[in-house]
PABATOR-274063 format. One record per residue (C-alpha): residue number from 1; residue in three letters; x, y, z. Coordinates in pm, 1 decimal. Example, Ala and Ser with C-alpha at 12.3 -4.5 7.8 and 13.67 -1.06 7.14 Angstrom:
BEGIN
  nr rest     east    north       up
   1  ala   1230.0   -450.0    780.0
   2  ser   1367.0   -106.0    714.0
***
This chain:
BEGIN
  nr rest     east    north       up
   1  met  -3055.1  -1521.4   1897.0
   2  asn  -3184.7  -1650.0   1609.1
   3  ala  -3493.4  -1725.6   1731.7
   4  leu  -3498.9  -1376.6   1913.9
   5  phe  -3564.5  -1238.1   1597.8
   6  asp  -3814.7  -1454.5   1439.0
   7  phe  -4029.3  -1298.4   1671.7
   8  leu  -3918.7   -947.2   1543.6
   9  glu  -3956.6  -1065.7   1205.3
  10  asp  -4321.4  -1228.6   1153.7
  11  gly  -4442.4   -940.0   1370.2
  12  ser  -4557.3  -1155.3   1674.9
  13  asn  -4604.9  -1041.6   2026.4
  14  phe  -4322.8  -1171.0   2259.2
  15  pro  -4517.5  -1465.4   2476.7
  16  glu  -4564.9  -1420.2   2851.8
  17  thr  -4267.5  -1677.0   2880.2
  18  val  -3962.1  -1686.2   2688.5
  19  pro  -3789.0  -1999.8   2725.2
  20  thr  -3424.3  -2026.8   2836.5
  21  his  -3293.8  -2193.3   2537.0
  22  lys  -3383.1  -1887.6   2300.4
  23  trp  -3049.0  -1708.0   2461.7
  24  glu  -2862.6  -1998.0   2459.9
  25  arg  -2663.2  -1858.7   2176.8
  26  ile  -2556.4  -1534.4   2297.5
  27  lys  -2455.5  -1692.6   2601.5
  28  glu  -2266.7  -1959.2   2424.5
  29  asp  -2035.6  -1671.1   2226.8
  30  lys  -1994.7  -1462.0   2508.5
  31  lys  -2069.2  -1437.6   2854.1
  32  ala  -2212.9  -1065.5   2868.6
  33  ser  -2221.2   -836.2   3184.2
  34  val  -2465.2   -611.2   3233.0
  35  leu  -2413.4   -330.2   3495.6
  36  ile  -2773.0   -254.1   3697.9
  37  val  -2818.0    119.5   3830.1
  38  asp  -3051.9    195.8   4043.4
  39  asp  -3075.2    329.2   4406.5
  40  asn  -3346.6     73.4   4582.4
  41  pro  -3155.7   -227.2   4682.0
  42  thr  -3447.9   -461.4   4657.0
  43  asn  -3467.4   -352.7   4203.9
  44  leu  -3051.6   -462.5   4258.4
  45  asp  -3087.4   -782.8   4387.5
  46  ile  -3397.8   -888.3   4225.1
  47  leu  -3231.6   -806.4   3827.8
  48  val  -2898.1   -965.1   3970.0
  49  asp  -3011.4  -1236.9   4077.8
  50  tyr  -3261.9  -1292.7   3775.3
  51  leu  -2979.0  -1190.2   3499.4
  52  glu  -2694.0  -1407.3   3661.9
  53  asp  -2944.5  -1728.4   3663.9
  54  ser  -2972.2  -1660.7   3284.4
  55  gly  -2593.1  -1684.3   3219.3
  56  phe  -2519.3  -1288.4   3238.3
  57  lys  -2252.9  -1164.2   3418.1
  58  thr  -2327.1   -866.4   3649.7
  59  phe  -2213.8   -518.9   3794.1
  60  ala  -2455.1   -286.2   4029.7
  61  ala  -2439.9     74.7   4138.5
  62  pro  -2652.8    203.3   4385.6
  63  gly  -2659.0    546.0   4219.8
  64  gly  -2533.1    733.6   3921.3
  65  glu  -2169.0    837.9   4110.7
  66  arg  -2115.6    478.4   4178.7
  67  ala  -2179.4    384.5   3844.4
  68  leu  -1954.9    628.7   3662.0
  69  gln  -1670.6    553.5   3943.1
  70  gln  -1707.9    180.9   3870.8
  71  leu  -1674.2    254.3   3416.2
  72  lys  -1363.9    386.2   3505.6
  73  his  -1271.5     -6.5   3585.2
  74  ile  -1500.1   -164.9   3401.7
  75  val  -1665.8   -181.9   3008.5
  76  pro  -2005.0   -390.0   3036.3
  77  asp  -2176.6   -492.1   2699.6
  78  ile  -2495.8   -315.0   2836.9
  79  ile  -2581.9    -67.8   3120.5
  80  leu  -2944.3   -108.3   3292.2
  81  leu  -3024.4    235.0   3437.0
  82  asp  -3285.1    371.1   3655.4
  83  ile  -3376.3    731.6   3562.5
  84  met  -3513.2    894.1   3937.1
  85  met  -3219.0    864.6   4146.5
  86  pro  -3125.8   1123.1   4403.0
  87  gly  -2795.7   1281.5   4365.0
  88  ile  -2666.9   1264.2   3991.2
  89  asn  -2972.9   1095.5   3782.5
  90  gly  -3035.5    848.2   3500.6
  91  phe  -3054.1   1167.1   3257.4
  92  glu  -2707.5   1311.7   3376.9
  93  thr  -2546.2   1016.3   3413.1
  94  cys  -2631.9    870.7   3085.5
  95  arg  -2533.2   1241.7   2929.2
  96  gln  -2182.4   1164.8   3119.6
  97  ile  -2161.9    808.9   2971.0
  98  lys  -2219.7    920.6   2660.8
  99  arg  -1979.7   1200.7   2666.8
 100  ser  -1674.0    966.5   2731.9
 101  glu  -1479.6    853.6   2499.6
 102  ala  -1444.7    483.0   2659.1
 103  thr  -1817.2    454.0   2750.8
 104  lys  -1970.1    608.0   2488.6
 105  asp  -2077.9    330.6   2265.3
 106  ile  -2229.7     98.6   2569.4
 107  pro  -2624.6     29.9   2524.1
 108  val  -2819.5    206.4   2796.7
 109  ile  -3165.6     66.8   2842.4
 110  phe  -3371.5    338.1   3106.4
 111  met  -3563.0    199.4   3410.1
 112  thr  -3831.0    386.0   3477.5
 113  ala  -4178.1    461.4   3650.6
 114  leu  -4217.2    765.5   3423.3
 115  ser  -4456.6    686.6   3100.5
 116  glu  -4462.2   1092.9   2994.2
 117  thr  -4358.7   1129.9   2605.3
 118  phe  -4137.0   1416.8   2672.3
 119  asp  -3925.8   1177.5   2929.6
 120  lys  -3878.1    878.5   2691.5
 121  val  -3766.1   1132.5   2387.4
 122  lys  -3510.6   1273.1   2620.8
 123  gly  -3375.4   1006.4   2721.4
 124  phe  -3310.1    895.0   2355.7
 125  tyr  -3224.0   1207.8   2300.3
 126  leu  -2920.5   1179.8   2540.5
 127  gly  -2838.6    821.6   2395.9
 128  ala  -3067.7    591.4   2560.5
 129  val  -3137.5    279.4   2298.6
 130  asp  -3459.5    115.9   2509.8
 131  tyr  -3732.5    165.5   2783.7
 132  ile  -3812.3    -57.1   3042.5
 133  thr  -4096.8     94.1   3265.3
 134  lys  -4164.8    -29.8   3654.4
 135  pro  -4274.4   -280.6   3754.4
 136  phe  -4114.2   -460.7   3498.8
 137  arg  -4128.3   -842.0   3396.2
 138  gln  -3799.8  -1048.0   3419.8
 139  glu  -3858.0  -1262.7   3036.6
 140  glu  -3923.2   -829.2   2907.6
 141  val  -3600.1   -748.0   3073.4
 142  leu  -3449.2  -1033.6   2942.4
 143  ala  -3539.8  -1003.7   2598.0
 144  arg  -3467.9   -613.3   2591.5
 145  ile  -3133.1   -641.2   2676.2
 146  thr  -3063.7   -958.2   2475.1
 147  ile  -3153.1   -779.7   2170.4
 148  gln  -2945.6   -494.4   2253.0
 149  ile  -2644.8   -707.8   2305.3
 150  ala  -2732.1   -858.8   1986.9
 151  ile  -2741.0   -536.7   1830.7
 152  arg  -2415.9   -417.6   1969.7
 153  arg  -2229.3   -711.6   1859.4
 154  arg  -2313.7   -696.7   1507.6
 155  gln  -2260.4   -357.2   1537.2
 156  lys  -1926.1   -426.0   1636.5
 157  glu  -1851.7   -685.2   1397.9
 158  leu  -1951.7   -421.2   1073.7
 159  ser  -1732.7   -160.6   1296.0
 160  gln  -1452.0   -466.8   1241.0
 161  leu  -1519.2   -528.1    908.6
 162  asn  -1570.9   -198.6    792.0
 163  glu  -1218.5   -118.1    925.7
 164  gly  -1083.1   -416.7    804.8
 165  leu  -1233.2   -346.5    425.0
 166  phe  -1120.0     16.7    471.9
 167  gln   -719.7   -138.8    588.3
 168  ser   -790.8   -335.9    281.5
 169  asn   -896.5    -28.4     93.7
 170  lys   -590.6    135.9    201.2
 171  lys   -307.7   -111.1     96.7
 172  val   -481.7    -93.8   -213.8
 173  ile   -442.6    255.8   -274.5
 174  glu    -61.7    291.6    -74.9
 175  ser    -34.4     -6.2   -377.2
 176  asn   -131.1    179.4   -668.7
 177  thr     41.8    501.1   -528.7
 178  arg    375.4    274.3   -525.4
 179  leu    300.3     98.2   -859.3
 180  ser    187.7    459.8  -1021.6
 181  lys    548.9    609.7   -873.4
 182  leu    745.1    327.5  -1039.6
 183  asn    533.9    354.6  -1331.2
 184  ile    686.5    662.0  -1375.4
 185  arg    958.1    588.1  -1290.2
 186  leu   1022.5    311.8  -1549.4
 187  ser    907.6    556.7  -1818.6
 188  gln   1172.2    813.4  -1724.5
 189  ala   1398.5    534.0  -1709.9
 190  asn   1289.7    423.7  -2081.5
 191  thr   1275.6    803.6  -2168.7
 192  ala   1671.3    841.6  -2033.1
 193  lys   1745.3    499.9  -2185.4
 194  asp   1638.5    609.5  -2539.0
 195  lys   1799.8    941.6  -2516.9
 196  met   2113.1    776.2  -2384.0
 197  leu   2107.0    534.4  -2656.2
 198  ser   2083.0    826.7  -2918.7
 199  val   2372.3    979.9  -2727.4
 200  ile   2560.2    666.3  -2757.8
 201  ala   2486.5    606.2  -3139.6
 202  his   2621.6    965.2  -3202.0
 203  asp   2924.0    885.3  -3033.0
 204  met   2944.6    584.1  -3200.0
 205  lys   2879.9    723.7  -3528.8
 206  his   3182.7    958.8  -3529.8
 207  ile   3448.3    685.8  -3429.1
 208  phe   3371.0    413.5  -3679.4
 209  ser   3351.2    661.8  -3931.9
 210  tyr   3644.2    741.0  -3860.7
 211  leu   3843.8    429.8  -3808.0
 212  thr   3623.6    356.7  -4167.0
 213  asp   3810.8    623.3  -4340.2
 214  ser   4155.7    593.3  -4160.7
 215  ser   4132.7    248.5  -4270.5
 216  glu   4020.3    288.8  -4655.2
 217  met   4285.5    577.1  -4642.5
 218  leu   4557.8    282.6  -4578.7
 219  met   4434.3     54.1  -4777.8
 220  ala   4430.6    263.9  -5118.7
 221  ser   4725.2    457.7  -5071.6
 222  ala   4930.7    279.5  -4838.0
 223  ala   5214.2    247.6  -5150.4
 224  glu   5193.3    644.4  -5193.0
 225  leu   5215.1    737.4  -4821.4
 226  asn   5532.0    794.2  -4606.1
 227  asn   5610.3    658.5  -4315.2
 228  ser   5566.8    995.6  -4087.9
 229  lys   5203.7    988.6  -4248.0
 230  ile   5117.1    645.9  -4202.9
 231  glu   5257.9    674.2  -3859.9
 232  asp   4992.7    994.3  -3793.1
 233  ile   4776.0    806.3  -3928.6
 234  val   4823.7    478.5  -3708.3
 235  thr   4847.9    712.2  -3429.1
 236  ser   4507.8    888.0  -3476.5
 237  val   4337.9    578.1  -3523.3
 238  cys   4510.3    439.0  -3210.3
 239  asp   4350.6    772.1  -3033.3
 240  thr   4007.6    671.4  -3187.1
 241  val   4006.8    327.0  -3091.7
 242  arg   4121.4    476.8  -2707.8
 243  asp   3821.2    679.0  -2744.2
 244  ala   3598.7    435.8  -2805.5
 245  his   3702.3    199.7  -2493.5
 246  lys   3690.8    530.2  -2275.9
 247  leu   3296.6    497.4  -2399.2
 248  met   3256.3    182.1  -2322.0
 249  glu   3394.9    249.1  -1959.3
 250  asn   3140.8    514.4  -1939.9
 251  leu   2856.7    333.9  -2069.5
 252  val   2936.3     33.6  -1804.9
 253  thr   2949.0    292.1  -1532.2
 254  trp   2616.7    461.4  -1681.2
 255  ser   2456.2    147.7  -1673.9
 256  asp   2548.1     28.0  -1301.6
 257  phe   2448.6    394.8  -1190.5
 258  glu   2098.9    398.1  -1369.2
 259  ile   2014.2     23.7  -1363.1
 260  arg   2219.4   -138.3  -1107.6
 261  asp   2256.4     98.3   -807.7
 262  met   2594.3    170.8   -840.0
 263  glu   2741.8    118.9   -469.0
 264  phe   2805.1    477.6   -304.2
 265  glu   3096.2    489.4    -41.0
 266  pro   3178.3    854.8     27.8
 267  arg   3518.8    872.4    254.6
 268  ala   3743.6   1145.8    248.8
 269  ile   4013.2   1235.3    -35.3
 270  asp   4308.6   1398.4    -65.3
 271  leu   4191.3   1596.2   -390.1
 272  arg   4540.5   1674.0   -449.8
 273  lys   4680.9   1363.0   -506.1
 274  ala   4341.4   1207.4   -683.7
 275  val   4424.1   1520.0   -949.9
 276  ser   4773.8   1421.5   -951.0
 277  asp   4732.3   1069.8  -1025.2
 278  cys   4463.6   1159.4  -1300.7
 279  ile   4722.0   1411.8  -1487.3
 280  phe   4949.2   1111.8  -1516.0
 281  leu   4746.2    893.1  -1739.8
 282  phe   4698.2   1174.2  -1977.6
 283  thr   5071.6   1297.5  -1975.0
 284  glu   5158.7   1148.0  -2307.2
 285  asp   4890.4   1271.1  -2479.8
 286  ala   4953.7   1634.2  -2370.6
 287  lys   5280.2   1595.1  -2472.2
 288  gln   5213.6   1449.8  -2791.7
 289  lys   5014.1   1783.2  -2846.4
 290  gly   5284.5   2055.8  -2672.0
 291  ile   5019.8   2121.4  -2358.3
 292  asn   5089.4   2244.0  -2069.0
 293  leu   4873.7   2001.7  -1837.4
 294  ser   4919.3   2112.1  -1456.8
 295  his   4710.6   2158.0  -1109.6
 296  his   4699.4   2456.0   -883.4
 297  ile   4585.9   2250.8   -561.5
 298  glu   4688.8   2306.4   -187.2
 299  thr   4791.1   2060.5      2.8
 300  asp   4512.0   1918.8    230.0
 301  thr   4282.2   2007.2     18.1
 302  ile   4027.8   1701.0    168.4
 303  ile   3682.9   1655.7    -19.6
 304  his   3377.6   1395.4    109.3
 305  ala   3312.2   1227.4   -152.5
 306  asp   3335.9    876.7   -337.0
 307  leu   3679.3    756.0   -504.9
 308  asn   3584.1    571.5   -773.7
 309  met   3282.6    848.4   -909.6
 310  thr   3524.8   1127.4   -853.4
 311  asp   3805.1    960.3  -1033.8
 312  met   3583.7    903.6  -1312.7
 313  ile   3479.8   1287.5  -1334.6
 314  phe   3846.7   1408.3  -1338.8
 315  arg   3924.6   1151.5  -1598.9
 316  asn   3632.6   1243.1  -1817.6
 317  leu   3702.8   1629.0  -1818.3
 318  ile   4045.2   1581.1  -1827.3
 319  ser   3968.6   1398.8  -2141.4
 320  asn   3785.8   1615.6  -2293.7
 321  ala   4007.1   1911.8  -2188.6
 322  val   4322.7   1735.3  -2375.4
 323  arg   4108.9   1680.0  -2647.5
 324  phe   3985.2   2019.8  -2709.2
 325  cys   4286.9   2219.6  -2611.2
 326  asp   4498.8   2350.2  -2900.2
 327  arg   4815.3   2231.7  -2975.2
 328  gly   5063.3   2415.5  -2755.3
 329  gly   4810.6   2546.5  -2518.5
 330  glu   4722.4   2493.1  -2148.7
 331  val   4512.0   2257.8  -1965.2
 332  lys   4449.1   2351.7  -1589.6
 333  ile   4311.6   2175.0  -1271.6
 334  ser   4226.7   2420.7   -962.5
 335  ala   4009.8   2421.3   -664.0
 336  leu   3937.3   2668.9   -460.1
 337  pro   3627.6   2731.5   -136.0
 338  ser   3314.9   2776.5   -328.7
 339  val   3179.4   3102.0   -377.5
 340  pro   2937.8   3172.0   -103.0
 341  asn   2529.4   3198.3   -166.6
 342  asp   2631.7   3056.3   -551.1
 343  glu   2281.5   2998.2   -632.9
 344  arg   2505.7   2654.7   -835.4
 345  thr   2608.2   2553.0   -488.5
 346  glu   2274.4   2673.1   -277.3
 347  arg   2532.1   2597.9     -6.6
 348  thr   2763.8   2841.4    200.1
 349  glu   3172.4   2860.7    103.8
 350  glu   3231.7   2666.7    436.0
 351  glu   3093.9   2341.4    271.4
 352  phe   3191.9   2278.9    -59.5
 353  trp   3525.6   2355.2   -262.0
 354  glu   3463.4   2451.7   -628.7
 355  ile   3706.8   2266.4   -893.1
 356  ser   3770.8   2378.5  -1232.3
 357  val   3900.6   2219.8  -1534.0
 358  phe   4033.9   2510.0  -1792.6
 359  asn   4140.9   2397.4  -2151.1
 360  thr   4238.0   2673.3  -2431.5
 361  gly   4117.9   2642.8  -2765.9
 362  ile   3758.4   2718.1  -2895.9
 363  ser   3485.4   2845.3  -2662.2
 364  ile   3147.1   2712.2  -2715.9
 365  ser   2859.2   2875.8  -2776.1
 366  glu   2585.2   3010.8  -2517.2
 367  glu   2327.5   2733.8  -2673.9
 368  ile   2577.1   2479.3  -2604.5
 369  ile   2622.7   2583.3  -2263.4
 370  gln   2280.6   2575.1  -2203.8
 371  asn   2249.6   2199.9  -2307.3
 372  val   2522.4   2044.1  -2287.3
 373  phe   2471.7   1791.6  -2010.1
 374  gln   2132.6   1675.6  -2151.9
 375  thr   2022.6   1366.0  -2322.3
 376  asp   1796.0   1540.6  -2581.8
 377  glu   2034.1   1769.7  -2740.8
 378  asn   2201.8   1697.2  -3073.5
 379  tyr   2534.9   1895.5  -3103.9
 380  lys   2681.4   2091.0  -3440.3
 381  glu   2997.7   1921.4  -3514.5
 382  asp   3178.8   2226.7  -3499.1
 383  ser   3080.8   2280.6  -3140.6
 384  gly   3366.7   2164.3  -2969.4
 385  ile   3204.9   1975.0  -2754.5
 386  ser   3092.7   1709.8  -3031.4
 387  gly   3199.6   1377.1  -3118.5
 388  lys   3469.0   1123.5  -2974.8
 389  gly   3227.8    983.6  -2688.2
 390  thr   3223.2   1297.4  -2492.9
 391  gly   2801.4   1315.9  -2480.5
 392  ile   2769.5   1044.2  -2291.7
 393  ser   3094.7   1166.0  -2045.8
 394  leu   2940.2   1463.3  -1997.8
 395  ile   2587.1   1332.8  -1895.0
 396  leu   2787.0   1039.8  -1665.5
 397  cys   3016.6   1357.9  -1513.2
 398  lys   2631.1   1547.0  -1423.9
 399  glu   2496.7   1251.4  -1257.6
 400  leu   2828.1   1135.9  -1039.6
 401  val   2853.6   1485.7   -918.5
 402  lys   2481.9   1538.8   -845.1
 403  lys   2520.2   1219.5   -669.4
 404  asn   2828.0   1345.7   -466.2
 405  lys   2588.5   1655.3   -348.5
 406  gly   2754.9   1905.3   -569.3
 407  lys   2663.3   2068.2   -903.7
 408  ile   2827.7   2097.5  -1249.0
 409  trp   2788.2   2377.4  -1516.7
 410  val   3022.5   2483.5  -1793.3
 411  glu   3144.3   2879.2  -1893.3
 412  his   3354.6   3005.7  -2174.7
 413  glu   3623.5   3214.2  -2164.0
 414  ala   3604.6   3575.9  -2336.1
 415  gly   3967.1   3547.7  -2444.8
 416  gly   3893.7   3160.0  -2573.3
 417  gly   3874.8   2844.0  -2397.6
 418  thr   3611.2   2616.8  -2181.2
 419  ile   3581.5   2570.9  -1813.0
 420  phe   3403.3   2313.5  -1619.1
 421  arg   3329.3   2348.6  -1255.3
 422  phe   3212.1   2162.4  -1039.2
 423  thr   3148.0   2178.6   -671.4
 424  leu   3246.8   1845.3   -399.8
 425  pro   3195.3   1848.5    -32.3
 426  lys   3440.2   1907.9    197.4
 427  asn   3512.2   1649.3    434.6
 428  his   3377.6   1817.3    760.4
 429  ala   3082.6   1937.3    579.6
 430  ile   2933.5   1559.3    598.9
 431  pro   3006.1   1380.5    881.5
***
């Protein structure tokens, strides 16, 4: 094939006889196939014999109709197509070949006795790549066929290279897109981490400040304090230590949730039993403050959620409710079908239970209600929702409720008190 292009590059005319070895590389690469379409049997025989002797595989068709039928079953490397044929002539045959998705890329060389420029232009317009004028020389036929096959093969190679390049670029784009998304997630995670550390620092500051003040008071005034006062201080210190322990538990849970992809195993949960178990943990704390701690949940109230996450939600909300409830007050947990079409639930009442944790005491302001679950808010110490480990606990509750397909929000009672409400799916809502 290189020898063939040498003829083209130096501008020389083809010699009278082209040595067979000039086409050896084409034949070695692949035995090229040629479909010859001519209504003249003599022309067919001559071309078939010559091209097969030159190393090509040939197919013969005595007319346009037969050629189109054959092309339903074969895909030759090139087509030699006579123009002047009865029935479907060469022009129409070429038109139909180029309309077919399966054959449109096969090179077509017209064979004709016509020499008018109009006919040649028409052929090129229809998609032909070359012409052979009758009577033709065998060497010319061989040269033109070989050139077009070589061009076609290079086109295929280029197409494959382009496709490979396209796929490579596509993979690069996909990788860059994934990397961009990962960078966004990383940035969001870093932002969340920074905000969470701020909340933790805020909570820990209150805890350790109180422990320091209490310890210093005991050291400075132990001899002057009576047993009752000492007992009050020690009890308060123990409560604060429990708060610190709870804060650490929440921090570990948040770390599992945000960093290590906390396991999520939703299943049917008896809500009445789950709440009763959590209430039991805070019975003594409530008793010390004279708080009436109770629930109003019917039997057979079944939710579909992760048990560990649900337990963490209730422990945090009940703990906060007991902490901020006034002495002699009330903490009450209840569950009802969620309000239909409520914008917070975005579902129907048949799918969710709405659970509320109410405590009497100081009502929180509207400003705090709007931002109580945000990591970037600094709550005032007199808000009733500050200090003592509540920041991370409420943020964690929001994430755990969201993971279980629910919503959480907070309201204040006009007569005083706070209600945290959240939704969890009914058992039949999620298979």
